[in-house]
C-alpha positions, 0 to 999 in steps of 0.5 A: 500500500505504501508503493508509488508509481515511481517505486514500481518503475524502480522495481522494473530496474531490479527486474531487468538486472535480475533477469540479466543475471539469469540470461548471462548464466543461461548463455554459459550453459547453452552457448546460445548467443542471444542469451548473452545479448539479452543479458547485456541489453537488459542492463542499459534498459534497467538504466532507463527505468532508473532515470525514469523513476526519479523523474516520475517521483519529482513530477508526482512529488512522492519521493520517499525513504522507501523509494530511495532504498528501493532505488539503491537495491535495484541499482546494486543488482543491475549495475553491480552484480549483473555486470560482474556476472557478465564478466565472469560468464565471458571468461574472467573466472580465475580466483583473482578475477572473482576476488576483483569482482567481489571487491567491485560489488562491495564498492558498489554497496559502499557507494550506494550506502554512502550516497543514501547517508549523505544525500540530505547534506549535499548541495541541491538546486531549486528543484531539489536535485543534488549538484554533484555526486561524490565518486562515480554513480554506479550506472557508469559501470555500463561502460564496462558492459559496453566493452564486453558487448564489443569483445563479444561481437568481435569474438574476443572472449573466453581464451581470446580476452585482450591481454590473455591471462597473467600468472601472478604466482604459480597458483594465481592467474588474472585476466588484465581486462578485469582491472576495468572492474577494479578501476570502476570500483575505486572511482565509485568510492572516491571521496575527492572525485566529484561528478556534476549531476546533469 
């Protein structure tokens, strides 16, 4: 009963992220290319819902703490967990790769929690929108998804990932391309990096 229209739009974002994960896993099992393409395309579709829910909430003047929490949870799935699963599915599966994916997701959690805790104190314009983000917003992880989409299109996945695999020690290997996730995670939790909100 406490859900508003904007909240249902936010849930559509979470739905896109959730199905993206299952679709990527389906590709890993069946190798049906359409499954991975669907998984990739659902993430930017989630971003469209993410942009729309804020506009609807301001239009209807019904933003709430519930909506804010829903937005963070949906964003974590669509722009944190789903991109990491996509990277794993296309071949970044070493122990070191999965550690970086886990750190990347954890950075997303920290970034969203910090935003929720500090949004009330950040400078706002006359319409109530904040002036800037501290650290990169979590939807910027779609840049990595775009890179993966390109690599998938040109056949540079699995054993053909750019940079191959690097042996860090006799038992630890890492795909250099996974460092995109590490950089994204660091940028998300940066306190000095300020991104103007458009």
